[in-house]
C-alpha positions in Angstrom: 116.5 129.4 42.1 118.4 126.7 43.8 116.4 123.5 44.4 116.9 122.0 47.9 116.3 118.3 48.6 115.7 117.4 52.2 116.4 113.9 53.7 115.6 112.8 57.2 119.3 113.2 58.0 119.7 116.7 56.6 121.0 118.9 59.4 119.2 122.3 59.6 120.5 125.4 61.3 119.6 129.1 61.5 121.3 131.8 59.5 122.7 133.6 62.5 123.3 136.8 60.5 119.6 137.7 60.6 118.3 140.3 63.0 115.2 138.9 64.7 112.5 140.3 67.0 109.2 139.0 68.4 106.1 141.2 67.8 102.6 139.9 68.9 103.7 136.2 68.8 105.1 136.7 65.3 108.8 136.5 64.6 110.1 139.2 62.3 113.5 138.8 60.6 115.7 141.2 58.7 118.4 140.0 56.3 120.4 143.2 56.2 122.9 141.8 53.7 120.2 140.7 51.3 117.8 143.5 52.1 114.9 141.0 52.8 112.3 141.0 55.5 110.4 138.0 56.8 107.6 137.4 59.2 106.9 134.0 60.7 103.6 133.0 62.3 103.5 131.0 65.6 104.4 127.7 63.9 107.3 129.2 61.9 108.4 130.9 65.1 108.4 127.5 66.9 110.5 125.9 64.1 113.0 128.8 64.5 113.1 128.2 68.3 113.6 124.5 67.8 116.5 125.2 65.5 118.4 127.2 68.2 120.8 124.2 67.9 121.3 122.4 64.6 118.8 119.6 64.2 118.1 116.9 61.7 114.9 117.2 59.6 113.7 113.9 61.1 114.2 115.2 64.7 112.5 118.5 63.8 109.4 116.6 62.6 109.4 114.5 65.8 109.6 117.6 68.0 106.8 119.3 66.0 104.4 116.3 66.2 105.1 116.1 70.0 104.2 119.8 70.3 101.3 120.0 67.9 98.5 117.5 67.5 99.2 116.8 63.9 99.6 113.7 61.7 103.3 112.9 61.1 103.0 112.7 57.3 101.0 115.9 57.1 103.5 117.6 59.4 106.4 116.3 57.2 104.8 117.6 54.0 103.9 121.1 55.4 107.2 121.5 57.1 109.2 120.4 54.1 107.6 123.2 52.0 108.3 125.7 54.7 111.9 124.6 55.3 112.6 124.5 51.5 111.4 128.1 51.2 113.5 129.2 54.2 116.6 127.4 52.7 116.1 129.0 49.3 115.8 132.5 51.0 118.9 131.9 53.1 117.0 132.1 56.4 118.1 128.5 57.2 121.1 126.5 56.2 121.4 122.7 55.5 124.2 120.2 55.8 
């Protein structure tokens, strides 16, 4: 499995080849090419929405801490785990 390192300047974007739908405040995604299915809770869904346009990891954290009442360092740690998983599963892309 590919290890992904995130820096504050890493630009994140969606994999636009996924089919997505919202069901009961959860975002469901289908990677038809890879045959994988993903479900994102409300926080994951908000991250997906924020990445409608490519965004740096640092700006993503700033947006999330503005939206949710969460400590910046805790947000960074939790989001990094989530983003790394999404990158490794080709749901998101990084530059």
